[in-house]
Structure formats: structure tokens, C-alpha cells
C-alpha positions as CSV (number, residue, x, y, z in Angstrom):
1,M,21.8,-8.0,-3.3
2,S,19.5,-10.5,-1.9
3,L,20.4,-14.0,-2.7
4,S,16.9,-15.2,-3.3
5,F,15.6,-12.1,-5.1
6,N,17.5,-10.9,-8.2
7,L,15.8,-7.7,-8.9
8,Q,17.3,-7.3,-12.5
9,L,16.2,-10.8,-13.4
10,V,12.9,-10.2,-11.9
11,I,12.3,-6.9,-13.8
12,Q,13.4,-8.6,-17.1
13,G,10.8,-11.5,-16.2
14,S,8.1,-8.9,-15.7
15,K,8.5,-7.9,-19.2
16,A,8.8,-11.3,-20.7
17,A,6.3,-13.4,-18.9
18,S,3.7,-15.4,-21.0
19,G,0.0,-15.3,-20.1
20,D,0.3,-18.7,-18.5
21,E,3.3,-17.6,-16.4
22,Y,1.5,-14.5,-15.2
23,V,-1.5,-16.6,-14.2
24,E,0.5,-19.1,-12.3
25,L,2.2,-16.1,-10.3
26,L,-1.1,-14.5,-9.5
27,E,-2.7,-17.8,-8.5
28,S,0.2,-18.7,-6.2
29,A,0.4,-15.2,-4.6
30,T,-3.4,-15.3,-4.0
31,A,-3.2,-18.6,-2.4
32,L,-0.3,-17.3,-0.3
33,L,-2.5,-14.4,0.9
34,Q,-5.4,-16.3,1.5
35,A,-3.4,-18.7,3.9
36,E,-2.1,-15.9,5.9
37,S,-3.7,-16.0,9.4
38,G,-2.5,-15.8,12.9
39,R,1.3,-15.2,13.7
40,I,3.6,-14.9,10.6
41,G,7.1,-13.7,11.1
42,N,7.0,-10.3,12.9
43,F,3.3,-9.8,12.3
44,E,-0.1,-11.2,13.2
45,V,-3.0,-11.2,10.7
46,E,-6.5,-10.7,11.8
47,R,-8.7,-11.1,8.8
48,K,-7.8,-7.9,6.8
49,L,-5.8,-6.3,9.5
50,V,-2.0,-6.7,10.0
51,K,-0.6,-6.2,13.6
52,L,3.1,-5.7,13.0
53,D,5.4,-5.8,16.0
54,P,7.0,-2.6,17.0
55,T,10.7,-3.9,16.4
56,G,13.1,-3.5,13.7
57,E,12.4,-1.2,10.6
58,A,10.0,-1.2,7.6
59,L,10.3,0.3,4.2
60,V,7.0,1.9,3.4
61,I,6.2,2.6,-0.3
62,G,3.4,4.8,-1.5
63,D,1.2,4.9,-4.8
64,L,3.3,3.6,-7.8
65,H,0.6,3.6,-10.4
66,G,2.5,1.5,-13.0
67,D,5.8,3.2,-12.5
68,L,8.3,0.3,-12.7
69,E,11.4,2.6,-12.8
70,S,10.5,4.3,-9.5
71,L,9.9,0.7,-7.9
72,W,13.3,-0.4,-9.2
73,K,15.0,2.6,-7.8
74,I,13.4,2.3,-4.2
75,L,14.1,-1.4,-3.9
76,E,17.7,-1.2,-4.9
77,S,18.5,2.1,-2.9
78,Y,19.6,2.3,0.6
79,D,20.5,-1.4,0.8
80,N,16.7,-2.1,1.0
81,L,16.9,-5.6,-0.7
82,Y,20.0,-6.6,1.3
83,R,18.5,-5.8,4.6
84,L,15.4,-7.7,3.6
85,Y,17.4,-10.8,3.1
86,V,19.8,-10.5,6.2
87,D,17.5,-9.0,8.8
88,P,14.3,-11.1,9.6
89,T,12.9,-7.9,11.5
90,F,13.0,-5.8,8.3
91,S,9.6,-5.3,6.6
92,V,8.5,-3.8,3.3
93,I,4.9,-2.5,3.4
94,F,3.2,-1.3,0.2
95,L,0.2,1.2,0.7
96,G,-1.6,0.3,-2.5
97,D,-2.3,1.6,-5.9
98,Y,0.2,-0.6,-7.8
99,G,-1.4,-0.1,-11.2
100,D,-3.5,2.4,-13.5
101,R,-2.4,5.7,-14.9
102,G,1.2,4.3,-15.8
103,S,2.6,2.4,-18.7
104,H,4.0,-0.6,-16.6
105,S,1.1,-1.7,-14.3
106,P,1.4,-5.4,-15.3
107,E,5.2,-5.3,-14.6
108,V,4.7,-3.5,-11.2
109,Y,2.3,-6.1,-10.1
110,Y,4.6,-8.9,-11.3
111,T,7.5,-7.5,-9.3
112,I,5.8,-6.9,-6.2
113,L,4.2,-10.4,-6.1
114,K,7.6,-11.9,-6.8
115,L,8.9,-10.0,-3.9
116,K,6.1,-11.3,-1.8
117,R,6.8,-14.8,-2.6
118,A,10.4,-14.6,-2.1
119,Y,9.9,-12.9,1.6
120,P,6.3,-13.9,2.5
121,N,7.0,-13.2,6.2
122,Q,8.4,-9.7,5.5
123,V,6.3,-8.2,2.7
124,I,3.0,-6.8,3.5
125,L,0.6,-5.7,0.7
126,L,-2.2,-3.0,1.4
127,R,-5.2,-2.6,-0.8
128,G,-5.6,0.8,-2.6
129,N,-8.6,2.3,-4.1
130,H,-7.2,1.2,-7.5
131,E,-7.5,-2.3,-6.2
132,G,-11.0,-1.7,-4.8
133,P,-14.2,-3.9,-4.9
134,E,-16.1,-4.2,-8.2
135,D,-18.8,-1.8,-7.0
136,L,-16.1,0.8,-6.3
137,I,-13.7,0.8,-9.3
138,A,-11.4,3.9,-9.6
139,S,-11.2,5.8,-12.9
140,P,-9.5,5.7,-15.1
141,H,-9.0,2.0,-14.5
142,D,-6.8,1.2,-17.6
143,L,-5.3,-2.1,-16.0
144,P,-7.6,-4.4,-18.1
145,L,-6.6,-2.6,-21.3
146,Q,-3.0,-3.1,-20.6
147,L,-3.5,-6.7,-19.8
148,Q,-5.6,-7.2,-23.0
149,Y,-2.8,-5.4,-25.1
150,R,0.0,-7.5,-23.3
151,F,-1.6,-10.8,-23.3
152,K,-4.1,-10.6,-26.1
153,D,-6.9,-13.3,-25.8
154,K,-5.8,-14.4,-22.4
155,G,-6.0,-10.7,-21.1
156,P,-9.4,-11.2,-19.7
157,M,-8.5,-14.4,-17.7
158,V,-5.4,-12.6,-16.3
159,Y,-7.6,-9.8,-15.2
160,S,-10.0,-12.1,-13.6
161,K,-7.3,-13.4,-11.7
162,V,-6.0,-9.9,-10.7
163,R,-9.4,-9.2,-9.2
164,R,-9.2,-12.3,-6.9
165,L,-5.9,-11.1,-5.8
166,F,-7.2,-7.5,-5.0
167,D,-9.7,-9.2,-2.5
168,C,-6.9,-10.7,-0.7
169,L,-5.1,-7.5,0.0
170,Y,-5.1,-6.1,3.4
171,N,-7.1,-3.0,4.9
172,A,-4.6,-1.7,7.4
173,V,-1.4,-2.1,9.3
174,I,-1.3,-1.2,13.0
175,V,2.3,-1.1,14.9
176,K,1.2,-1.1,18.6
177,D,1.5,2.3,20.3
178,H,3.0,4.0,17.2
179,F,1.5,3.8,13.7
180,L,-1.5,3.1,11.7
181,M,-1.1,2.5,7.9
182,V,-3.9,2.5,5.4
183,H,-4.3,3.6,1.9
184,G,-6.7,6.5,2.0
185,G,-7.8,7.5,5.6
186,V,-9.9,7.4,8.6
187,S,-13.5,8.5,9.6
188,P,-15.7,8.7,12.6
189,K,-17.3,5.5,11.7
190,I,-14.1,3.6,12.8
191,K,-14.7,2.6,16.5
192,T,-12.9,-0.8,17.1
193,I,-9.9,-3.0,15.9
194,K,-12.6,-5.1,14.2
195,D,-13.4,-2.2,12.0
196,F,-10.1,-2.4,10.3
197,A,-10.1,-6.2,10.2
198,F,-13.6,-6.6,8.8
199,A,-13.9,-3.4,6.6
200,G,-15.5,-4.6,3.4
201,S,-17.7,-7.3,4.8
202,P,-21.4,-6.8,4.4
203,D,-22.0,-5.2,7.7
204,R,-18.8,-3.0,7.2
205,H,-19.1,-2.2,3.5
206,E,-18.8,1.6,3.9
207,L,-15.7,1.4,6.2
208,L,-13.7,-0.1,3.3
209,E,-14.6,3.1,1.1
210,D,-13.4,5.3,4.0
211,L,-10.2,3.3,4.3
212,L,-9.4,3.3,0.7
213,W,-10.6,6.8,-0.5
214,N,-10.6,9.3,2.3
215,D,-8.3,12.2,2.4
216,P,-7.3,14.6,5.2
217,D,-8.3,18.3,5.0
218,E,-6.6,21.2,6.9
219,N,-9.6,23.4,7.0
220,L,-12.3,21.1,8.1
221,Q,-13.9,19.9,11.4
222,G,-15.5,16.4,11.0
223,V,-16.2,15.0,7.6
224,T,-17.7,16.1,4.3
225,P,-18.2,14.4,0.9
226,S,-14.9,14.1,-1.2
227,P,-14.9,15.7,-4.5
228,R,-13.5,12.3,-5.8
229,G,-17.1,11.1,-6.0
230,A,-16.3,8.3,-3.4
231,G,-15.1,8.7,0.3
232,L,-14.8,11.7,2.5
233,L,-12.5,14.5,3.5
234,F,-11.7,14.3,7.2
235,G,-10.4,16.9,9.5
236,K,-7.8,17.1,12.3
237,D,-10.3,16.3,15.0
238,V,-11.2,13.0,13.3
239,T,-7.7,12.1,12.9
240,N,-7.0,12.9,16.7
241,T,-10.0,10.9,17.8
242,V,-9.3,7.8,15.8
243,L,-5.6,7.7,16.6
244,D,-6.0,8.4,20.2
245,N,-8.7,5.7,20.5
246,F,-6.3,3.2,19.5
247,G,-3.3,4.6,21.4
248,L,-1.5,5.4,18.2
249,Q,0.7,8.5,17.1
250,I,0.7,8.9,13.3
251,L,-1.4,8.0,10.3
252,I,0.8,6.9,7.3
253,R,-1.0,6.7,4.0
254,G,-0.8,7.2,0.3
255,H,-3.5,8.1,-2.1
256,E,-2.7,11.7,-2.9
257,P,0.1,13.3,-5.1
258,A,2.6,15.4,-3.4
259,D,5.2,17.5,-5.3
260,E,7.9,16.7,-2.8
261,G,7.0,13.1,-2.7
262,Y,5.5,13.5,0.8
263,R,3.1,15.8,2.8
264,I,2.5,16.3,6.5
265,D,-1.0,17.2,7.8
266,H,-2.9,17.7,10.9
267,D,-0.2,19.2,13.1
268,G,2.2,16.1,12.1
269,R,-0.4,13.3,12.8
270,V,-0.8,12.5,9.1
271,L,2.0,11.7,6.8
272,T,1.3,11.0,2.9
273,L,3.7,9.1,0.7
274,F,3.7,9.2,-2.9
275,S,6.3,7.0,-4.6
276,R,5.9,7.4,-8.2
277,K,6.8,10.1,-10.8
278,G,5.9,11.3,-14.2
279,S,2.6,11.6,-16.1
280,P,-0.1,12.3,-15.2
281,Y,1.1,13.8,-11.8
282,F,4.3,15.5,-12.8
283,N,5.4,15.6,-9.2
284,T,8.8,17.0,-8.7
285,Y,9.9,14.1,-6.5
286,G,8.8,10.5,-5.5
287,A,9.6,9.5,-1.8
288,Y,9.6,6.4,0.3
289,L,10.2,5.8,4.2
290,N,12.5,3.8,6.1
291,L,10.5,3.8,9.2
292,P,11.8,2.8,12.7
293,L,9.1,0.8,14.3
294,S,10.3,0.9,18.0
295,Q,11.4,4.4,18.4
296,E,9.0,6.9,20.2
297,I,7.9,9.1,17.4
298,T,4.9,11.5,18.1
299,N,5.1,13.7,15.2
300,A,5.5,13.0,11.4
301,N,8.2,15.7,11.4
302,Q,10.5,13.5,13.3
303,L,10.3,11.1,10.3
304,V,11.5,13.6,7.7
305,P,15.4,12.6,8.0
306,R,14.0,8.9,7.2
307,I,12.1,9.9,4.1
308,H,14.1,9.4,0.9
309,K,13.2,11.7,-2.2
310,F,14.2,10.7,-5.6
């Protein structure tokens, strides 16, 4: 067990924290993220893009949607917390969608932010479509109702602080020569590294929607509007073009339920991870990935032995 992060105590704290304590955590985590720039541990920050060194290993966690039990299970399994403590090259990457649709969204955010504060140089938080901008809010978005129920009259203030936090989360992680990680997907509009870094800025607003909402489709060439009502479906040709343009091998993303906890698409160039269980998805398994960052991996099928189902 990590000497600086006692998971059991943090989980207990997530359920007992007052509104004032929750606000303090949100403000300190937001300030921490806002200050991240340039070289930090094993990664480099360029605006909303994280460039992670191809060394060591990363624990990659997909959608949680308020599933505190699955988060607990993932962190305590496979010596993940211990390795986070003893190995500075060990990273934890969350792919977004921490809240909504589960009964413990406030507690999940609390636990993850505590982990980020304990290991600021090793924990990377991506933005999901459920952490999207105010003009693109996913539905159902029950987090504000949970916060109001939990914190009563302080609920709206807590939620306003949560929204400020959302704007500080990252768009993408790139591991040079190896992996691209986003919450949703890619699109033909992505041409340069700066598109990942500046997606969401006024001149690249649509790119953020693509990164947060897009889904791969096995039977498509190019792109077509998504039945979600936001974002696009993209074909294998789009995946290949974007990855090849940046010299990368595999796209790792969340955003979609998978009965086995993961799914592989586009001839092994797209891996989807889904790390929560239960209503309303009822997938048989959740899954997470212990990803070797330096190995020559050219197909997601090679990662299957590193995917842990629960």
C-alpha cells in the first residue's frame, strides 16, 4: 500500500467530506492542473496535450460513471498503488467520464482528485464528454442533482467548482511512436499536434467535440454524423490516416460500453476500455489496462494479456 495514499481512508473520506472540504479539494486540484506546464515528471504538457515519455508502464482506466466499487477494485489490484508509490515511471491515466449514471459520482471525483494530489507527476486526467463544455453537456447529466442531494444548499457552489475543474482536464495523451489516448475518437479535421493541444479554443472548438464524442465504426469509410446527437462515427481509413500522420500505432479510448470490458476495432488499431459495471449498462465485465509504454506494439490484440477484466 502506498505510504502517501491510503485508499481505504480516502474512500471513507469521500463519503464523509463536508461541502467546504469538497470545495477545498476541487480548488486545490484545479490550481494544480492550471499550473501544469512544460516538463512534469515523465511527461510534458503543451496546453491540453500530455506528451508521455515512452518508458515504464501506465495504468489506463476507462469510463467509471460514478462506480466507486470498480475504481476501488482497480486501484487495489495488481499492486497498482504500490507501484505508483515505488516507481516514478509508473503512471495512471484516466480516460474521462468519471461521473453521471452512477450513484457515487461525487465520491469517484473525490477519490481521483485525492490520487492526483498525492501523485501529481504520475496521474493524468483526461476530459470525457461528461466533463464537456457547457454548450455540449451530455445527457443525462445527474451530477448536479447528486451534489445538491449530498451538500444541500452548498450543492450549486460545489457544482460551479466542478465545472471549473472540467475546463482544466486534458484533451489527449500521446506516447511518442506508440499510442494516442483520448476519450472519444479522431476525425479528418485533426492535422497537427496543436489540434490536440488547442482543441476547445475558439478557432478549434469543433475538434473538442470530435475528441470527446466520436466513435469508431467497422462498416464506414470517412465520417458520418453520430446517432448520439453530437460528434461523428469514423471509419478505419480515418483511424489509419490520423495515427500514421503522427507516427503512432494504436488509439486507446473509452466512451463506449463493452460487454467484455474492452473491444478492439479497425484491424487492431483501436482499443476501447470501459471500466465500470452495473446499471444502466449491465456489461458482464469491466476492464483496465496495464500498458507497457516502451514495447514495440503495433496491434491492440498484443495488449490483450495486459487487459484485466473484473
